[in-house]
Kinemage of the C-alpha trace (Angstrom):
@kinemage 1
@onewidth
@group {chain A} dominant
@subgroup {mainchain}
@vectorlist {calphas} color= white
{ca unk a 1} P -30.159 223.062 16.277
{ca unk a 2} L -28.520 220.220 14.036
{ca unk a 3} L -30.846 217.800 11.705
{ca unk a 4} L -30.147 214.287 12.271
{ca unk a 5} L -30.639 211.791 9.751
{ca unk a 6} L -31.563 208.038 10.046
{ca unk a 7} L -28.197 206.758 9.446
{ca unk a 8} L -26.846 208.788 12.277
{ca unk a 9} L -29.138 207.755 14.572
{ca unk a 10} L -28.807 204.320 14.082
{ca unk a 11} L -24.720 204.757 14.667
{ca unk a 12} L -25.480 206.296 18.039
{ca unk a 13} L -27.730 203.775 19.182
{ca unk a 14} L -24.756 201.048 18.160
{ca unk a 15} L -22.200 203.108 19.898
{ca unk a 16} L -24.386 203.503 23.440
{ca unk a 17} L -24.469 199.342 23.142
{ca unk a 18} L -20.922 198.579 22.734
{ca unk a 19} L -20.240 201.193 25.178
{ca unk a 20} L -22.616 199.699 28.113
{ca unk a 21} L -21.081 196.465 27.268
{ca unk a 22} L -17.708 197.986 27.731
{ca unk a 23} L -18.779 199.245 30.893
{ca unk a 24} L -20.173 196.440 32.109
{ca unk a 25} L -16.834 193.795 31.450
{ca unk a 26} L -14.815 196.526 32.999
{ca unk a 27} L -16.703 196.814 35.851
{ca unk a 28} L -16.632 192.834 35.843
{ca unk a 29} L -12.857 192.919 35.832
{ca unk a 30} L -12.727 195.069 38.329
{ca unk a 31} L -14.800 193.282 40.595
{ca unk a 32} L -12.792 189.906 40.147
{ca unk a 33} L -9.776 191.678 40.526
{ca unk a 34} L -10.354 192.968 43.849
{ca unk a 35} L -11.779 189.827 44.766
{ca unk a 36} L -8.190 188.277 43.870
{ca unk a 37} L -6.255 190.937 45.340
{ca unk a 38} L -8.708 190.299 48.483
{ca unk a 39} L -8.308 186.936 48.653
{ca unk a 40} L -4.705 186.398 47.853
{ca unk a 41} L -2.334 185.487 50.355
{ca unk a 42} L 1.907 185.100 50.304
{ca unk a 43} L 3.777 182.572 51.527
{ca unk a 44} L 7.510 181.979 52.604
{ca unk a 45} L 9.656 179.622 51.126
{ca unk a 46} L 12.933 178.413 51.939
{ca unk a 47} L 14.722 176.295 48.969
{ca unk a 48} L 18.271 175.733 48.723
{ca unk a 49} L 19.098 178.030 50.864
{ca unk a 50} L 17.338 180.690 48.982
{ca unk a 51} L 13.620 182.446 50.405
{ca unk a 52} L 11.429 182.566 47.599
{ca unk a 53} L 7.827 184.330 48.255
{ca unk a 54} L 4.836 183.056 46.486
{ca unk a 55} L 1.630 184.997 46.088
{ca unk a 56} L -1.540 182.285 46.151
{ca unk a 57} L -4.883 182.127 46.204
{ca unk a 58} L -4.337 178.380 46.397
{ca unk a 59} L -6.033 176.591 49.240
{ca unk a 60} L -3.151 174.411 49.857
{ca unk a 61} L 0.394 174.387 50.352
{ca unk a 62} L 0.540 171.692 47.708
{ca unk a 63} L -1.624 173.221 45.344
{ca unk a 64} L 0.196 176.613 45.670
{ca unk a 65} L 3.293 174.982 44.476
{ca unk a 66} L 1.523 173.548 41.524
{ca unk a 67} L 0.833 176.799 40.115
{ca unk a 68} L 3.968 177.964 41.070
{ca unk a 69} L 6.778 178.206 38.547
{ca unk a 70} L 9.612 176.323 41.116
{ca unk a 71} L 9.486 173.124 39.098
{ca unk a 72} L 8.965 170.864 42.039
{ca unk a 73} L 8.068 167.487 42.294
{ca unk a 74} L 6.230 164.878 44.281
{ca unk a 75} L 9.307 163.591 45.449
{ca unk a 76} L 10.465 166.868 47.140
{ca unk a 77} L 10.114 166.583 51.227
{ca unk a 78} L 7.487 169.683 52.212
{ca unk a 79} L 7.364 170.823 55.672
{ca unk a 80} L 4.636 171.489 56.630
{ca unk a 81} L 3.190 168.831 54.300
{ca unk a 82} L 1.697 169.736 51.050
{ca unk a 83} L -2.602 169.583 52.512
{ca unk a 84} L -1.782 171.840 54.995
{ca unk a 85} L -4.282 175.066 54.478
{ca unk a 86} L -2.303 178.312 53.287
{ca unk a 87} L -2.510 180.978 55.707
{ca unk a 88} L -1.128 184.884 55.549
{ca unk a 89} L 2.849 184.765 56.709
{ca unk a 90} L 3.192 180.870 56.278
{ca unk a 91} L 6.462 179.465 56.305
{ca unk a 92} L 7.315 176.848 54.269
{ca unk a 93} L 10.558 174.353 54.171
{ca unk a 94} L 11.652 172.685 50.643
{ca unk a 95} L 13.795 170.147 50.012
{ca unk a 96} L 14.125 169.031 46.428
{ca unk a 97} L 14.771 165.505 45.288
{ca unk a 98} L 17.497 164.795 42.678
{ca unk a 99} L 17.065 162.143 39.846
{ca unk a 100} L 19.010 158.802 40.868
{ca unk a 101} L 19.625 155.331 38.432
{ca unk a 102} L 19.250 152.924 40.729
{ca unk a 103} L 19.995 149.037 39.939
{ca unk a 104} L 19.150 146.206 42.399
{ca unk a 105} L 20.639 143.038 40.925
{ca unk a 106} L 18.165 142.673 37.605
{ca unk a 107} L 15.927 145.694 38.520
{ca unk a 108} L 16.461 149.296 37.465
{ca unk a 109} L 14.726 152.028 38.405
{ca unk a 110} L 14.451 155.916 37.302
{ca unk a 111} L 13.332 157.463 40.438
{ca unk a 112} L 14.262 160.338 42.256
{ca unk a 113} L 14.957 160.764 46.049
{ca unk a 114} L 15.557 163.837 48.396
{ca unk a 115} L 17.911 161.961 50.497
{ca unk a 116} L 21.161 163.745 50.863
{ca unk a 117} L 23.459 160.731 51.444
{ca unk a 118} L 23.357 157.318 49.648
{ca unk a 119} L 22.401 154.983 52.615
{ca unk a 120} L 19.744 157.785 53.278
{ca unk a 121} L 18.758 157.248 49.429
{ca unk a 122} L 18.802 153.759 49.625
{ca unk a 123} L 16.734 153.471 52.604
{ca unk a 124} L 14.349 155.493 51.002
{ca unk a 125} L 13.737 154.055 48.153
{ca unk a 126} L 13.797 150.732 49.603
{ca unk a 127} L 10.864 151.555 51.673
{ca unk a 128} L 9.510 153.137 48.512
{ca unk a 129} L 9.682 150.637 46.244
{ca unk a 130} L 9.433 147.482 48.707
{ca unk a 131} L 13.041 146.279 47.959
{ca unk a 132} L 14.254 145.160 51.220
{ca unk a 133} L 17.459 146.788 50.306
{ca unk a 134} L 19.751 145.486 53.979
{ca unk a 135} L 22.643 146.670 55.106
{ca unk a 136} L 25.305 144.107 54.174
{ca unk a 137} L 24.014 144.345 50.594
{ca unk a 138} L 27.084 145.942 48.290
{ca unk a 139} L 26.893 149.257 47.022
{ca unk a 140} L 29.245 150.698 43.988
{ca unk a 141} L 29.944 153.958 45.895
{ca unk a 142} L 29.976 154.802 49.486
{ca unk a 143} L 27.085 154.705 51.718
{ca unk a 144} L 28.024 157.843 53.127
{ca unk a 145} L 28.775 159.945 49.653
{ca unk a 146} L 26.561 162.882 49.055
{ca unk a 147} L 23.968 162.041 46.402
{ca unk a 148} L 24.367 163.436 43.108
{ca unk a 149} L 22.369 164.517 40.069
{ca unk a 150} L 21.690 161.904 37.980
{ca unk a 151} L 23.615 159.372 40.302
{ca unk a 152} L 23.892 155.695 39.279
{ca unk a 153} L 23.615 153.610 41.946
{ca unk a 154} L 24.170 149.655 42.051
{ca unk a 155} L 23.108 147.364 44.865
{ca unk a 156} L 24.475 143.765 44.656
{ca unk a 157} L 22.158 141.563 47.290
{ca unk a 158} L 24.738 139.767 50.007
{ca unk a 159} L 24.701 136.159 50.907
{ca unk a 160} L 26.038 134.693 54.269
{ca unk a 161} L 29.645 132.794 53.703
{ca unk a 162} L 32.353 131.563 56.094
{ca unk a 163} L 35.719 131.822 55.301
{ca unk a 164} L 38.516 130.422 57.538
{ca unk a 165} L 41.917 131.753 57.077
{ca unk a 166} L 45.197 132.255 59.364
{ca unk a 167} L 43.531 130.728 62.920
{ca unk a 168} L 40.149 133.103 62.184
{ca unk a 169} L 36.498 132.632 61.095
{ca unk a 170} L 35.088 135.075 59.047
{ca unk a 171} L 31.336 134.793 59.363
{ca unk a 172} L 30.522 137.548 56.719
{ca unk a 173} L 27.931 138.917 53.404
{ca unk a 174} L 29.014 138.937 50.431
{ca unk a 175} L 27.516 139.233 47.235
{ca unk a 176} L 27.709 136.451 45.026
{ca unk a 177} L 30.874 135.729 43.215
{ca unk a 178} L 33.556 133.372 43.041
{ca unk a 179} L 35.787 132.467 45.616
{ca unk a 180} L 38.983 134.639 44.359
{ca unk a 181} L 36.868 137.374 43.834
{ca unk a 182} L 35.503 136.781 47.710
{ca unk a 183} L 38.920 136.591 49.180
{ca unk a 184} L 40.265 139.610 46.891
{ca unk a 185} L 37.313 141.464 48.706
{ca unk a 186} L 38.267 140.064 51.957
{ca unk a 187} L 41.553 141.190 51.535
{ca unk a 188} L 43.221 137.594 51.668
{ca unk a 189} L 46.387 137.083 49.530
{ca unk a 190} L 47.153 133.887 48.519
{ca unk a 191} L 50.624 132.550 48.860
{ca unk a 192} L 51.574 130.236 45.648
{ca unk a 193} L 51.825 127.466 47.567
{ca unk a 194} L 48.552 128.592 49.448
{ca unk a 195} L 45.443 125.535 49.295
{ca unk a 196} L 41.734 126.352 49.094
{ca unk a 197} L 39.642 124.235 49.931
{ca unk a 198} L 37.294 125.125 47.063
{ca unk a 199} L 38.062 125.863 43.587
{ca unk a 200} L 38.898 129.674 42.861
{ca unk a 201} L 36.976 129.912 39.977
{ca unk a 202} L 33.664 128.544 42.021
{ca unk a 203} L 30.434 130.965 42.328
{ca unk a 204} L 30.022 131.293 46.120
{ca unk a 205} L 25.990 130.426 47.201
{ca unk a 206} L 24.373 131.176 50.259
{ca unk a 207} L 25.776 129.522 53.390
{ca unk a 208} L 29.216 127.576 51.927
{ca unk a 209} L 32.246 127.498 53.671
{ca unk a 210} L 35.662 128.171 52.124
{ca unk a 211} L 39.250 127.159 53.907
{ca unk a 212} L 41.772 128.814 53.197
{ca unk a 213} L 45.318 126.623 54.115
{ca unk a 214} L 48.691 128.753 54.744
{ca unk a 215} L 51.455 126.205 52.940
{ca unk a 216} L 54.861 127.215 53.525
{ca unk a 217} L 58.448 125.675 52.921
{ca unk a 218} L 61.727 126.511 54.890
{ca unk a 219} L 65.181 124.618 55.310
{ca unk a 220} L 66.506 123.822 58.534
{ca unk a 221} L 69.593 122.018 59.559
{ca unk a 222} L 69.128 119.395 62.316
{ca unk a 223} L 71.825 117.934 63.932
{ca unk a 224} L 70.806 114.480 65.429
{ca unk a 225} L 72.931 111.405 67.521
{ca unk a 226} L 73.985 108.332 65.941
{ca unk a 227} L 73.685 105.870 67.918
{ca unk a 228} L 76.530 103.403 68.723
{ca unk a 229} L 76.520 99.944 68.282
{ca unk a 230} L 76.858 97.351 70.680
{ca unk a 231} L 79.810 94.169 69.731
{ca unk a 232} L 79.408 91.441 72.025
{ca unk a 233} L 82.224 89.146 71.967
{ca unk a 234} L 82.091 85.519 73.465
{ca unk a 235} L 84.230 85.557 76.753
{ca unk a 236} L 85.501 82.604 78.607
{ca unk a 237} L 82.794 82.630 81.518
{ca unk a 238} L 79.544 80.564 82.267
{ca unk a 239} L 76.679 81.895 80.089
{ca unk a 240} L 74.553 83.862 81.795
{ca unk a 241} L 76.730 85.991 84.255
{ca unk a 242} L 76.809 89.619 83.720
{ca unk a 243} L 78.043 90.804 80.743
{ca unk a 244} L 81.215 93.176 81.380
{ca unk a 245} L 82.340 96.427 79.259
{ca unk a 246} L 85.444 95.836 77.190
{ca unk a 247} L 85.182 99.529 75.900
{ca unk a 248} L 82.422 101.866 76.019
{ca unk a 249} L 80.662 103.316 73.326
{ca unk a 250} L 79.905 106.531 72.616
{ca unk a 251} L 77.229 108.219 69.771
{ca unk a 252} L 78.479 109.754 66.588
{ca unk a 253} L 76.642 113.120 65.568
{ca unk a 254} L 75.509 113.672 62.267
{ca unk a 255} L 73.917 116.524 60.391
{ca unk a 256} L 70.898 117.056 58.022
{ca unk a 257} L 69.828 119.850 55.891
{ca unk a 258} L 65.883 119.422 55.777
{ca unk a 259} L 62.856 120.942 53.978
{ca unk a 260} L 60.018 121.060 55.904
{ca unk a 261} L 56.800 121.923 54.699
{ca unk a 262} L 54.197 123.679 57.290
{ca unk a 263} L 50.363 123.705 56.674
{ca unk a 264} L 49.243 126.496 59.127
{ca unk a 265} L 52.196 126.183 60.744
{ca unk a 266} L 52.207 122.433 61.707
{ca unk a 267} L 54.588 120.096 59.902
{ca unk a 268} L 53.279 117.935 57.153
{ca unk a 269} L 55.823 116.657 55.673
{ca unk a 270} L 60.084 116.678 55.228
{ca unk a 271} L 62.608 116.091 53.215
{ca unk a 272} L 66.294 115.120 53.843
{ca unk a 273} L 68.325 117.583 51.024
{ca unk a 274} L 71.539 116.473 52.335
{ca unk a 275} L 73.647 115.056 55.149
{ca unk a 276} L 76.603 114.571 56.739
{ca unk a 277} L 78.651 112.699 59.510
{ca unk a 278} L 80.258 115.322 61.974
{ca unk a 279} L 81.380 112.675 64.298
{ca unk a 280} L 81.212 108.751 64.114
{ca unk a 281} L 79.758 106.731 66.626
{ca unk a 282} L 82.373 104.386 68.821
{ca unk a 283} L 81.380 101.010 69.161
{ca unk a 284} L 80.244 99.564 72.506
{ca unk a 285} L 82.592 96.675 73.079
{ca unk a 286} L 81.315 93.975 75.585
{ca unk a 287} L 82.268 90.399 76.708
{ca unk a 288} L 79.621 87.942 76.843
{ca unk a 289} L 79.335 84.771 79.026
{ca unk a 290} L 79.802 81.555 76.330
{ca unk a 291} L 80.783 78.343 78.733
{ca unk a 292} L 78.337 75.756 78.787
{ca unk a 293} L 80.414 73.391 80.827
{ca unk a 294} L 82.565 73.016 84.030
{ca unk a 295} L 84.320 70.277 85.789
{ca unk a 296} L 83.716 70.241 89.271
{ca unk a 297} L 85.366 66.789 91.355
{ca unk a 298} L 86.112 65.109 88.539
{ca unk a 299} L 83.049 65.243 86.810
{ca unk a 300} L 81.627 67.191 83.892
{ca unk a 301} L 78.237 70.184 84.204
{ca unk a 302} L 76.655 70.669 81.198
{ca unk a 303} L 74.288 73.861 81.935
{ca unk a 304} L 71.814 76.129 80.026
{ca unk a 305} L 73.125 79.218 82.330
{ca unk a 306} L 74.877 80.097 85.379
{ca unk a 307} L 73.556 82.777 88.427
{ca unk a 308} L 75.362 83.627 91.224
{ca unk a 309} L 72.865 83.626 94.198
{ca unk a 310} L 73.281 84.419 97.936
{ca unk a 311} L 72.113 80.803 99.691
{ca unk a 312} L 71.328 80.205 103.176
{ca unk a 313} L 71.429 76.852 104.891
{ca unk a 314} L 68.549 75.413 107.289
{ca unk a 315} L 67.630 72.149 108.951
{ca unk a 316} L 64.250 71.395 109.862
{ca unk a 317} L 63.317 67.593 109.903
{ca unk a 318} L 59.766 66.613 108.810
{ca unk a 319} L 58.546 69.387 106.645
{ca unk a 320} L 57.207 69.095 103.480
{ca unk a 321} L 58.406 71.336 100.612
{ca unk a 322} L 56.285 73.500 97.843
{ca unk a 323} L 56.176 70.520 95.105
{ca unk a 324} L 54.950 67.851 98.535
{ca unk a 325} L 58.115 66.474 98.622
{ca unk a 326} L 59.895 65.645 102.138
{ca unk a 327} L 62.609 68.191 102.481
{ca unk a 328} L 66.217 66.277 102.562
{ca unk a 329} L 69.428 67.037 101.082
{ca unk a 330} L 69.628 67.959 97.252
{ca unk a 331} L 66.226 69.937 97.912
{ca unk a 332} L 66.376 73.714 97.463
{ca unk a 333} L 63.921 76.529 97.791
{ca unk a 334} L 63.712 78.924 94.799
{ca unk a 335} L 62.077 82.196 93.656
{ca unk a 336} L 60.393 80.381 90.717
{ca unk a 337} L 60.590 83.535 88.628
{ca unk a 338} L 64.415 83.277 88.867
{ca unk a 339} L 64.687 79.122 88.822
{ca unk a 340} L 61.744 77.466 87.456
{ca unk a 341} L 60.335 74.472 90.259
{ca unk a 342} L 61.757 71.468 89.009
{ca unk a 343} L 64.812 72.666 87.444
{ca unk a 344} L 67.814 70.551 88.380
{ca unk a 345} L 70.778 72.888 89.384
{ca unk a 346} L 74.651 72.312 90.533
{ca unk a 347} L 75.325 74.319 93.373
{ca unk a 348} L 78.820 75.229 93.835
{ca unk a 349} L 79.977 73.694 97.524
{ca unk a 350} L 76.589 71.919 97.755
{ca unk a 351} L 76.639 69.533 94.584
{ca unk a 352} L 73.719 68.535 92.568
{ca unk a 353} L 70.029 69.999 93.719
{ca unk a 354} L 66.185 70.160 92.558
{ca unk a 355} L 64.297 73.374 92.647
{ca unk a 356} L 61.233 72.306 94.453
{ca unk a 357} L 60.521 74.456 97.480
{ca unk a 358} L 59.813 78.314 97.446
{ca unk a 359} L 59.920 80.262 100.631
{ca unk a 360} L 58.643 83.471 101.610
{ca unk a 361} L 61.367 85.405 102.157
{ca unk a 362} L 63.251 83.585 99.011
{ca unk a 363} L 62.683 86.750 96.516
{ca unk a 364} L 65.342 87.212 93.469
{ca unk a 365} L 68.845 85.909 93.792
{ca unk a 366} L 68.554 83.999 97.004
{ca unk a 367} L 67.874 79.998 97.483
{ca unk a 368} L 67.972 78.092 100.596
{ca unk a 369} L 69.441 74.875 101.136
{ca unk a 370} L 68.675 71.963 103.027
{ca unk a 371} L 71.023 70.248 105.023
{ca unk a 372} L 71.012 67.052 107.225
{ca unk a 373} L 72.431 68.396 110.913
{ca unk a 374} L 71.731 71.919 112.531
{ca unk a 375} L 75.544 71.616 112.780
{ca unk a 376} L 76.155 71.447 108.981
{ca unk a 377} L 73.240 74.496 108.252
{ca unk a 378} L 75.491 76.780 110.885
{ca unk a 379} L 78.665 75.651 109.566
{ca unk a 380} L 77.129 77.010 105.858
{ca unk a 381} L 75.552 79.802 107.221
{ca unk a 382} L 74.494 82.237 104.354
{ca unk a 383} L 77.679 82.416 101.338
{ca unk a 384} L 77.518 83.652 97.571
{ca unk a 385} L 77.724 80.958 95.614
{ca unk a 386} L 77.115 79.801 91.671
{ca unk a 387} L 74.588 77.957 90.729
{ca unk a 388} L 74.383 76.197 87.499
{ca unk a 389} L 70.635 75.911 86.262
{ca unk a 390} L 71.066 72.195 84.204
């Protein structure tokens, strides 16, 4: 039998304690490992068209993702939600977000979004940050564009304006800019002579109105008549009788080259550039009575005008005229619009008379002559005579 020394005994005792501790630690490890293996669950994650299996002992989807090596972000969309309890065989859909640089007027956001298009991203970020981005606001890229990694999205808030051009009113929204920039944005081009109600470098403000007036110039050849002139010649017959045409006149013709200025299709100015006479007008020659006196029965009758009138004789003794005078030889009835009451006249074949009466049938160039007898009235009857108004 071996004889043990004191040192050997002590060494064996120590070794025994270490061994026991190692066994205890190993036992704990086995128990913990068994517990983990027992509680671990595997979930299936669909990410970017790929399927990834995640084994986890976490209680919720969010915790499982946080402890995975998938590098997820709070902006990523998870379905079912992150607070869903993890169960065996659970399947989740993960839509990754991408970083974007958003500028709204003077505000800048370095953020992420899971949206697929710019329009969807603007809706997402507007709601998230309370930006109230509207559909009419201007964006530097198309809203239908796909969101790219580190994409720069710039938004300029629009204001309402009204533009009138080419006969139409355009009520629209546009980001503040100069009048020239607004017209270019709306696809309204200006001609060299077109007018705009506001200066082109004016910065538009909300609800301002801009009117574009289209100015056009064109040259036309215009023909027009040259009116003939009346040439009056004194003739040897009484004043007042109808004029007589010696030779008829005819209009001439002139041709002009005219520059027309039109604003929105309406003529506002015309300028005669050249002019020439195509046909010279022919004067209209008229003879007009110039006699103011005639000799009748050795007496010279001076008069202001002569009228050819239809004279009817009558005889009704004891009558009273329109002016209150008694009817008698030398009193005639007239139309006052032709011969004024009270005027003195000389009637061919009758003699001197005064216009002192009217009659219902006396209209125009008609007169009634008073005769001293019915026989004289019947003898006269009705005839055309020359009446000289003195």
